[in-house]
VEXDRENKE-322681 format. One record per residue (C-alpha): residue number from 1; residue in one letter; x negated, y negated, z. Coordinates in steps of 0.02 Angstrom, whole numbers. Layout:
+------+-------+--------+--------+--------+
! nupa ! vexgu !   east !  north !     up !
+------+-------+--------+--------+--------+
!  NUM !     A !      X !      Y !      Z !
...
+------+-------+--------+--------+--------+
# end
This chain:
+------+-------+--------+--------+--------+
! nupa ! vexgu !   east !  north !     up !
+------+-------+--------+--------+--------+
!    1 !     M !   6236 !  -1918 !   4521 !
!    2 !     H !   6272 !  -1822 !   4680 !
!    3 !     W !   6160 !  -1698 !   4770 !
!    4 !     D !   6177 !  -1596 !   4927 !
!    5 !     Q !   6057 !  -1673 !   5054 !
!    6 !     Q !   6055 !  -1517 !   5162 !
!    7 !     E !   6017 !  -1407 !   5012 !
!    8 !     L !   5877 !  -1525 !   4960 !
!    9 !     D !   5804 !  -1525 !   5137 !
!   10 !     E !   5808 !  -1334 !   5140 !
!   11 !     A !   5722 !  -1324 !   4970 !
!   12 !     I !   5586 !  -1444 !   5027 !
!   13 !     A !   5556 !  -1338 !   5182 !
!   14 !     E !   5558 !  -1175 !   5084 !
!   15 !     G !   5402 !  -1213 !   4981 !
!   16 !     P !   5343 !  -1297 !   5085 !
!   17 !     F !   5350 !  -1437 !   4957 !
!   18 !     S !   5212 !  -1564 !   4937 !
!   19 !     G !   5240 !  -1700 !   4810 !
!   20 !     V !   5369 !  -1828 !   4755 !
!   21 !     V !   5555 !  -1813 !   4716 !
!   22 !     A !   5642 !  -1958 !   4630 !
!   23 !     I !   5805 !  -1998 !   4543 !
!   24 !     D !   5810 !  -2159 !   4442 !
!   25 !     V !   5970 !  -2226 !   4365 !
!   26 !     G !   5942 !  -2369 !   4245 !
!   27 !     G !   5840 !  -2495 !   4344 !
!   28 !     E !   5881 !  -2422 !   4516 !
!   29 !     R !   5798 !  -2284 !   4614 !
!   30 !     V !   5936 !  -2190 !   4706 !
!   31 !     L !   5832 !  -2050 !   4783 !
!   32 !     E !   5650 !  -2050 !   4837 !
!   33 !     R !   5559 !  -1921 !   4942 !
!   34 !     A !   5371 !  -1910 !   4968 !
!   35 !     E !   5325 !  -1750 !   5061 !
!   36 !     G !   5165 !  -1663 !   5114 !
!   37 !     W !   4990 !  -1721 !   5079 !
!   38 !     M !   4893 !  -1808 !   4942 !
!   39 !     H !   4734 !  -1742 !   5024 !
!   40 !     R !   4755 !  -1602 !   5150 !
!   41 !     G !   4579 !  -1605 !   5219 !
!   42 !     Y !   4587 !  -1789 !   5265 !
!   43 !     R !   4773 !  -1780 !   5306 !
!   44 !     V !   4819 !  -1917 !   5184 !
!   45 !     P !   5010 !  -1921 !   5173 !
!   46 !     M !   5096 !  -1910 !   5004 !
!   47 !     R !   5151 !  -2077 !   4930 !
!   48 !     A !   5298 !  -2109 !   4815 !
!   49 !     D !   5181 !  -2193 !   4690 !
!   50 !     A !   5053 !  -2052 !   4692 !
!   51 !     R !   4983 !  -1995 !   4526 !
!   52 !     I !   5014 !  -1807 !   4515 !
!   53 !     A !   4962 !  -1678 !   4384 !
!   54 !     V !   5104 !  -1618 !   4272 !
!   55 !     A !   5018 !  -1474 !   4181 !
!   56 !     S !   5117 !  -1429 !   4024 !
!   57 !     G !   5224 !  -1584 !   4045 !
!   58 !     S !   5079 !  -1664 !   3953 !
!   59 !     K !   5127 !  -1573 !   3793 !
!   60 !     A !   5259 !  -1704 !   3759 !
!   61 !     F !   5121 !  -1836 !   3748 !
!   62 !     T !   5024 !  -1726 !   3627 !
!   63 !     A !   5178 !  -1699 !   3518 !
!   64 !     L !   5218 !  -1884 !   3514 !
!   65 !     A !   5040 !  -1929 !   3464 !
!   66 !     V !   5054 !  -1804 !   3321 !
!   67 !     M !   5220 !  -1877 !   3267 !
!   68 !     R !   5146 !  -2052 !   3269 !
!   69 !     L !   5015 !  -1993 !   3144 !
!   70 !     V !   5152 !  -1911 !   3041 !
!   71 !     E !   5242 !  -2078 !   3037 !
!   72 !     D !   5081 !  -2163 !   2982 !
!   73 !     G !   5055 !  -2037 !   2842 !
!   74 !     A !   4894 !  -1968 !   2916 !
!   75 !     L !   4977 !  -1798 !   2946 !
!   76 !     R !   5123 !  -1701 !   2871 !
!   77 !     L !   5237 !  -1583 !   2966 !
!   78 !     D !   5221 !  -1456 !   2825 !
!   79 !     Q !   5031 !  -1475 !   2818 !
!   80 !     P !   4935 !  -1312 !   2840 !
!   81 !     V !   4825 !  -1331 !   2992 !
!   82 !     R !   4688 !  -1238 !   2897 !
!   83 !     E !   4659 !  -1398 !   2798 !
!   84 !     L !   4596 !  -1477 !   2959 !
!   85 !     L !   4518 !  -1326 !   3044 !
!   86 !     G !   4409 !  -1275 !   2897 !
!   87 !     D !   4314 !  -1118 !   2946 !
!   88 !     D !   4354 !  -1135 !   3132 !
!   89 !     L !   4475 !  -1012 !   3215 !
!   90 !     P !   4485 !   -894 !   3065 !
!   91 !     L !   4616 !   -781 !   3149 !
!   92 !     I !   4746 !   -919 !   3133 !
!   93 !     D !   4854 !   -878 !   2982 !
!   94 !     D !   4825 !   -996 !   2835 !
!   95 !     A !   5014 !  -1024 !   2826 !
!   96 !     V !   5024 !  -1103 !   3001 !
!   97 !     T !   5080 !  -1284 !   2988 !
!   98 !     I !   5081 !  -1433 !   3105 !
!   99 !     E !   5268 !  -1407 !   3126 !
!  100 !     H !   5244 !  -1225 !   3176 !
!  101 !     L !   5122 !  -1277 !   3313 !
!  102 !     L !   5235 !  -1414 !   3378 !
!  103 !     G !   5386 !  -1299 !   3385 !
!  104 !     H !   5300 !  -1145 !   3460 !
!  105 !     T !   5337 !  -1044 !   3303 !
!  106 !     S !   5158 !  -1024 !   3239 !
!  107 !     G !   5139 !   -847 !   3303 !
!  108 !     I !   4955 !   -877 !   3344 !
!  109 !     G !   4874 !   -782 !   3487 !
!  110 !     D !   4874 !   -881 !   3649 !
!  111 !     Y !   4718 !   -904 !   3755 !
!  112 !     L !   4832 !   -930 !   3907 !
!  113 !     D !   4978 !   -813 !   3879 !
!  114 !     E !   5114 !   -849 !   4006 !
!  115 !     E !   5220 !   -704 !   3943 !
!  116 !     G !   5100 !   -583 !   4026 !
!  117 !     D !   5057 !   -565 !   4210 !
!  118 !     W !   4964 !   -731 !   4221 !
!  119 !     E !   4966 !   -820 !   4389 !
!  120 !     P !   4903 !   -995 !   4428 !
!  121 !     S !   4783 !   -923 !   4558 !
!  122 !     E !   4681 !   -837 !   4421 !
!  123 !     F !   4523 !   -906 !   4341 !
!  124 !     P !   4569 !   -906 !   4155 !
!  125 !     L !   4427 !  -1010 !   4084 !
!  126 !     T !   4289 !   -917 !   3991 !
!  127 !     V !   4176 !  -1070 !   3983 !
!  128 !     P !   4119 !  -1183 !   4126 !
!  129 !     P !   4258 !  -1308 !   4169 !
!  130 !     H !   4139 !  -1456 !   4160 !
!  131 !     V !   4108 !  -1437 !   3972 !
!  132 !     L !   4294 !  -1457 !   3931 !
!  133 !     T !   4299 !  -1645 !   3907 !
!  134 !     T !   4358 !  -1653 !   3726 !
!  135 !     A !   4479 !  -1553 !   3621 !
!  136 !     E !   4336 !  -1489 !   3513 !
!  137 !     A !   4257 !  -1414 !   3668 !
!  138 !     F !   4406 !  -1295 !   3679 !
!  139 !     L !   4359 !  -1204 !   3518 !
!  140 !     P !   4265 !  -1062 !   3608 !
!  141 !     L !   4418 !  -1032 !   3719 !
!  142 !     L !   4531 !  -1016 !   3567 !
!  143 !     E !   4424 !   -892 !   3470 !
!  144 !     G !   4467 !   -708 !   3449 !
!  145 !     F !   4657 !   -705 !   3469 !
!  146 !     P !   4747 !   -624 !   3321 !
!  147 !     Q !   4917 !   -678 !   3258 !
!  148 !     K !   5066 !   -607 !   3353 !
!  149 !     F !   5191 !   -633 !   3213 !
!  150 !     A !   5207 !   -717 !   3044 !
!  151 !     P !   5216 !   -908 !   3054 !
!  152 !     G !   5395 !   -969 !   3067 !
!  153 !     S !   5470 !   -797 !   3098 !
!  154 !     G !   5497 !   -815 !   3285 !
!  155 !     F !   5479 !   -923 !   3441 !
!  156 !     A !   5347 !   -896 !   3575 !
!  157 !     Y !   5288 !  -1031 !   3695 !
!  158 !     C !   5105 !  -1059 !   3656 !
!  159 !     N !   4976 !  -1159 !   3754 !
!  160 !     G !   4845 !  -1123 !   3622 !
!  161 !     G !   4951 !  -1206 !   3488 !
!  162 !     Y !   4942 !  -1371 !   3580 !
!  163 !     A !   4756 !  -1353 !   3610 !
!  164 !     V !   4740 !  -1336 !   3420 !
!  165 !     L !   4849 !  -1491 !   3395 !
!  166 !     A !   4730 !  -1589 !   3506 !
!  167 !     I !   4585 !  -1536 !   3394 !
!  168 !     V !   4685 !  -1595 !   3244 !
!  169 !     L !   4717 !  -1763 !   3327 !
!  170 !     E !   4532 !  -1788 !   3363 !
!  171 !     R !   4480 !  -1745 !   3186 !
!  172 !     V !   4610 !  -1855 !   3102 !
!  173 !     A !   4595 !  -2004 !   3219 !
!  174 !     G !   4406 !  -1994 !   3242 !
!  175 !     E !   4411 !  -2023 !   3430 !
!  176 !     P !   4430 !  -1915 !   3586 !
!  177 !     F !   4600 !  -1836 !   3611 !
!  178 !     Q !   4632 !  -1929 !   3775 !
!  179 !     A !   4599 !  -2096 !   3690 !
!  180 !     V !   4719 !  -2052 !   3548 !
!  181 !     V !   4859 !  -2013 !   3670 !
!  182 !     R !   4823 !  -2170 !   3769 !
!  183 !     R !   4828 !  -2281 !   3614 !
!  184 !     L !   4976 !  -2201 !   3524 !
!  185 !     V !   5089 !  -2150 !   3669 !
!  186 !     L !   5045 !  -2213 !   3842 !
!  187 !     E !   5008 !  -2395 !   3800 !
!  188 !     P !   5161 !  -2423 !   3688 !
!  189 !     A !   5270 !  -2349 !   3826 !
!  190 !     G !   5192 !  -2458 !   3961 !
!  191 !     L !   5133 !  -2309 !   4064 !
!  192 !     E !   4993 !  -2393 !   4160 !
!  193 !     A !   4980 !  -2256 !   4293 !
!  194 !     T !   4979 !  -2110 !   4171 !
!  195 !     D !   4820 !  -2037 !   4097 !
!  196 !     H !   4708 !  -1884 !   4085 !
!  197 !     I !   4595 !  -1899 !   4237 !
!  198 !     R !   4435 !  -1802 !   4272 !
!  199 !     L !   4468 !  -1678 !   4413 !
!  200 !     D !   4294 !  -1707 !   4484 !
!  201 !     A !   4325 !  -1895 !   4496 !
!  202 !     L !   4504 !  -1915 !   4555 !
!  203 !     P !   4544 !  -2092 !   4613 !
!  204 !     G !   4620 !  -2128 !   4782 !
!  205 !     D !   4797 !  -2142 !   4715 !
!  206 !     A !   4793 !  -1967 !   4637 !
!  207 !     A !   4853 !  -1816 !   4734 !
!  208 !     R !   4733 !  -1669 !   4737 !
!  209 !     P !   4804 !  -1514 !   4650 !
!  210 !     Y !   4811 !  -1368 !   4772 !
!  211 !     V !   4820 !  -1187 !   4716 !
!  212 !     F !   4922 !  -1125 !   4862 !
!  213 !     D !   5059 !  -1198 !   4971 !
!  214 !     E !   4944 !  -1187 !   5122 !
!  215 !     G !   4757 !  -1212 !   5142 !
!  216 !     D !   4630 !  -1329 !   5064 !
!  217 !     E !   4584 !  -1234 !   4905 !
!  218 !     D !   4607 !  -1352 !   4759 !
!  219 !     A !   4618 !  -1309 !   4575 !
!  220 !     V !   4459 !  -1389 !   4509 !
!  221 !     L !   4375 !  -1224 !   4460 !
!  222 !     R !   4531 !  -1155 !   4375 !
!  223 !     L !   4563 !  -1300 !   4257 !
!  224 !     P !   4469 !  -1401 !   4126 !
!  225 !     V !   4382 !  -1547 !   4208 !
!  226 !     L !   4477 !  -1660 !   4087 !
!  227 !     G !   4643 !  -1603 !   4018 !
!  228 !     A !   4677 !  -1590 !   3832 !
!  229 !     G !   4823 !  -1547 !   3717 !
!  230 !     D !   4912 !  -1416 !   3822 !
!  231 !     G !   4902 !  -1498 !   3993 !
!  232 !     G !   4806 !  -1603 !   4116 !
!  233 !     A !   4888 !  -1775 !   4124 !
!  234 !     F !   4927 !  -1861 !   4289 !
!  235 !     T !   5078 !  -1974 !   4307 !
!  236 !     T !   5199 !  -2048 !   4434 !
!  237 !     A !   5386 !  -2033 !   4459 !
!  238 !     A !   5408 !  -2214 !   4407 !
!  239 !     D !   5307 !  -2191 !   4247 !
!  240 !     L !   5412 !  -2039 !   4201 !
!  241 !     H !   5570 !  -2144 !   4204 !
!  242 !     R !   5481 !  -2278 !   4101 !
!  243 !     F !   5426 !  -2143 !   3979 !
!  244 !     W !   5601 !  -2079 !   3947 !
!  245 !     L !   5674 !  -2253 !   3924 !
!  246 !     A !   5532 !  -2305 !   3808 !
!  247 !     L !   5553 !  -2146 !   3706 !
!  248 !     L !   5741 !  -2166 !   3684 !
!  249 !     D !   5726 !  -2352 !   3650 !
!  250 !     G !   5610 !  -2319 !   3502 !
!  251 !     R !   5452 !  -2391 !   3578 !
!  252 !     I !   5343 !  -2236 !   3551 !
!  253 !     V !   5409 !  -2160 !   3389 !
!  254 !     R !   5547 !  -2217 !   3273 !
!  255 !     R !   5724 !  -2164 !   3313 !
!  256 !     D !   5734 !  -2053 !   3159 !
!  257 !     T !   5574 !  -1966 !   3215 !
!  258 !     L !   5646 !  -1940 !   3388 !
!  259 !     A !   5804 !  -1868 !   3312 !
!  260 !     T !   5696 !  -1740 !   3221 !
!  261 !     M !   5609 !  -1695 !   3384 !
!  262 !     M !   5773 !  -1682 !   3480 !
!  263 !     A !   5861 !  -1570 !   3354 !
!  264 !     P !   5882 !  -1398 !   3439 !
!  265 !     R !   5788 !  -1263 !   3345 !
!  266 !     H !   5782 !  -1113 !   3462 !
!  267 !     E !   5877 !  -1054 !   3614 !
!  268 !     V !   5777 !  -1017 !   3771 !
!  269 !     P !   5917 !   -934 !   3870 !
!  270 !     D !   5810 !   -865 !   4011 !
!  271 !     E !   5767 !  -1044 !   4060 !
!  272 !     G !   5933 !  -1127 !   4017 !
!  273 !     K !   5847 !  -1233 !   3884 !
!  274 !     R !   5838 !  -1260 !   3697 !
!  275 !     A !   5678 !  -1297 !   3605 !
!  276 !     G !   5662 !  -1450 !   3496 !
!  277 !     L !   5502 !  -1506 !   3412 !
!  278 !     G !   5382 !  -1546 !   3552 !
!  279 !     L !   5525 !  -1575 !   3674 !
!  280 !     F !   5645 !  -1461 !   3768 !
!  281 !     L !   5829 !  -1492 !   3789 !
!  282 !     H !   5958 !  -1438 !   3917 !
!  283 !     G !   6043 !  -1277 !   3864 !
!  284 !     E !   6213 !  -1356 !   3839 !
!  285 !     H !   6209 !  -1544 !   3863 !
!  286 !     E !   6120 !  -1701 !   3803 !
!  287 !     A !   5974 !  -1701 !   3922 !
!  288 !     L !   5787 !  -1690 !   3890 !
!  289 !     I !   5663 !  -1590 !   3992 !
!  290 !     V !   5475 !  -1586 !   4015 !
!  291 !     E !   5404 !  -1455 !   4132 !
!  292 !     G !   5238 !  -1390 !   4192 !
!  293 !     W !   5168 !  -1247 !   4295 !
!  294 !     D !   4984 !  -1218 !   4327 !
!  295 !     A !   4857 !  -1211 !   4466 !
!  296 !     G !   4902 !  -1361 !   4573 !
!  297 !     A !   5058 !  -1414 !   4479 !
!  298 !     S !   5244 !  -1371 !   4488 !
!  299 !     F !   5337 !  -1503 !   4390 !
!  300 !     R !   5497 !  -1546 !   4299 !
!  301 !     S !   5571 !  -1709 !   4238 !
!  302 !     T !   5746 !  -1709 !   4166 !
!  303 !     H !   5823 !  -1860 !   4080 !
!  304 !     L !   6012 !  -1873 !   4061 !
!  305 !     V !   6020 !  -1972 !   3899 !
!  306 !     T !   6191 !  -2054 !   3909 !
!  307 !     A !   6173 !  -2102 !   4092 !
!  308 !     R !   5990 !  -2160 !   4073 !
!  309 !     T !   5954 !  -2057 !   4228 !
!  310 !     T !   5789 !  -1971 !   4266 !
!  311 !     V !   5771 !  -1830 !   4392 !
!  312 !     S !   5589 !  -1789 !   4429 !
!  313 !     V !   5500 !  -1667 !   4544 !
!  314 !     L !   5310 !  -1680 !   4546 !
!  315 !     G !   5229 !  -1549 !   4658 !
!  316 !     N !   5042 !  -1542 !   4691 !
!  317 !     S !   5038 !  -1356 !   4728 !
!  318 !     S !   5065 !  -1213 !   4606 !
!  319 !     D !   5231 !  -1150 !   4673 !
!  320 !     G !   5297 !  -1269 !   4805 !
!  321 !     G !   5399 !  -1374 !   4685 !
!  322 !     W !   5508 !  -1237 !   4615 !
!  323 !     P !   5637 !  -1223 !   4755 !
!  324 !     V !   5663 !  -1412 !   4744 !
!  325 !     I !   5670 !  -1407 !   4554 !
!  326 !     G !   5804 !  -1272 !   4567 !
!  327 !     A !   5908 !  -1369 !   4692 !
!  328 !     L !   5908 !  -1526 !   4586 !
!  329 !     A !   5939 !  -1427 !   4427 !
!  330 !     D !   6103 !  -1373 !   4504 !
!  331 !     A !   6147 !  -1555 !   4537 !
!  332 !     V !   6101 !  -1602 !   4359 !
!  333 !     D !   6209 !  -1462 !   4289 !
!  334 !     A !   6356 !  -1516 !   4396 !
!  335 !     A !   6338 !  -1697 !   4339 !
!  336 !     L !   6326 !  -1650 !   4156 !
!  337 !     D !   6472 !  -1528 !   4167 !
!  338 !     G !   6576 !  -1663 !   4252 !
!  339 !     A !   6535 !  -1792 !   4119 !
!  340 !     A !   6572 !  -1670 !   3978 !
!  341 !     G !   6739 !  -1626 !   4058 !
!  342 !     G !   6792 !  -1807 !   4074 !
!  343 !     G !   6748 !  -1822 !   4258 !
!  344 !     S !   6637 !  -1950 !   4340 !
!  345 !     S !   6484 !  -2016 !   4250 !
!  346 !     P !   6320 !  -1927 !   4290 !
!  347 !     A !   6259 !  -2094 !   4356 !
!  348 !     A !   6402 !  -2110 !   4479 !
+------+-------+--------+--------+--------+
# end
């Protein structure tokens, strides 16, 4: 896969970008850039193996944990979520199913509605961040939001839907959400550096999430202290490549389950993507995408399936990663277009 080095350098400077950029092809890393700071106050330089928050990129882990329980018969895709919520969250329509939540077609009201004027610099939490250590603890945040549309009648990206899925996982599995994801997804995939980490106890190999591209203000007061179903995991560029390979090799869910998740269900033309079930796909080609944007995170990882190539940008500020993501998205598109037209392989 070819990229314009000058364009990449300009995108890194534009942010300015702080984080890690990596391209992995099979077992070889062909591009690696570590820019900016893991800790600005102490001037700790970014490392290529830094653990960095990926915000909504975490939703893929939630979806896969759900699908593992579907495979085991503990959940059904057509199961009404009301069976598991009981009297909680009464404004969620009784017809909403697990599949609706996974595919962003539930129509439920969203506690963090990105279709409005939301910005990562805001303080969206209505409860103290330190109490948000389990999925159940999110219930007060999810109360009071009426349905936007009838379940299954439309598509609307929904953070709240994945927060509800995390509650479902806890109730069915009988253990904290983070432990469920670790057991069902992270460990089978061999992702030793990936986990939900408390923001008030970040280890030395984790990059602090900064709200702005300049200054020392981090995101700890804007985010749950421990991420749940809709975001909050930390990972590395190397683990992202391991994740994609493990997923496609059938080491997390069965291949038929993955085929169900990868089947395009809705077009997302404004973002050049198609929505599967818990995963997003390139708008035209066989490539998978996970993406996240939040206070202290600007992230995208794209996997070119046929070429077994992963292109990842992990930024530890809210906006600094997007110029770099855009520059590499152009390179991904060119590679995929070339492969589809009979040109050189995307891995070339």
